[in-house]
Residue, then its C-alpha position, 0 to 999 in steps of 0.5 A: m061360780n068363778k071361772v077365773v083361773a091362772l094362765e098355766e091352768a088354762i093352757a094345761q087344758i090343751k094337748d098335742g094334736d088338739v083342734v084349736m080355734v082362735g078368734g080375731f081378725m088380722a090379730n084384732g080380737t086374738p088373745e095374745k097372752l094365750m098365744d104366748a103361753l101356748v108358744a111357751a108350752n110348745i104344744k105340737d101337731i095342732t090343727l089351727i082354725c082361724n079367720d087368718t094367721g095374723f102376722v109372723d109376730k102377732g096373733s095366731g101367727k106366733l104358733v105358725g112361726n114356732k111350727q106348732c101346727k100340722k094343719i091350718i084351716a083359714s080364710h086367708i094367709g096373706t098377712n103371714k108370709e111364714t104360713g105361705r112358705q110352710m104351705t108351699e114347702g109342704e111343711t104344713e097342710v093349709q085348707l082355705i075356706p071362703q070367710g062366710t062359709l067358714v064362719e057359717q060352718i063354725r056356727a053350724g058346729g056350735y048350734g048342732l046343725g048338720g051343715i050349711l048350703t052355699a052356692t059359693g064354690i060351685g063350678t070351681l075346685v072348691e066343689e070337688g068331693k062335696d055333696k050337692i043339693v038342689v033347692d028350688g032349682k038352684e044347686y048348692l054345696l053342702e058344707k059340713p059343721i066345724t068344731a074344735d077341742v078348744a076355743l081361745l078367745y079374747a073379750a074386752k070384759a068378762d065377769r067371773a061367771g063367764n058372761i062376755v062383752y066384746k069391743g067393736s070389731a074384736n068380736n070377729f069370730n070370737h062369739v061364734m067360736a065360743s059355742a063350737a068347742k068342747t072347752t072355751i077359754v077366754e082372755a079378758g082385758e077386764i074381769v069384774e064381779i058377777g052382776e057388774i055387767d048389764p045383761n043387755e051388754v052380754v054378747t056371749p053368755n056364761i054357759f059357753i065359757n069354761y075358763i077365764v084368764d086375766g088379760g089385763k096389763 
């Protein structure tokens, strides 16, 4: 089993109009080589799902700057003024979701759940158009699962079978997104042979991974 492919083959799995999840938090744990290749391919009309849109010149913000996104689903966009400009000017649809809600919706999508219940947003504009469910006398919003066509992730280390190890906070959103996409592509800082990773260190097992690209320098 060898899931390592050339960068070009990995990017060829993404097409115009796809829903694309990108891991990381403020570009930490975001696959920069995959971002650069996606920009170079100039794939358009992407629905981008991420915690944030990084910066203008870093992380998934590169896709925003190249105007490849028709819609962005994120928790915050404050570190990328271009995202804010596009939203204000009506150039790109931006849907803001509280961070905890977003990650749980993605987890629900990956694990086959019908959704999650959260009190976050009750009594605000967030609740408009959403179902409410009362549990033990307390009201919750039903937030539905989120999935994607492709997830683009970064790992500190991967073996050729696709067993993944993250380093520190670079795990943010990567692990949970791995299960929620039809196709999951990992950029690995280091690729090792099968059996070289201690099974106890594996965070994301290979069943969730379709392709690996070499992210080493």
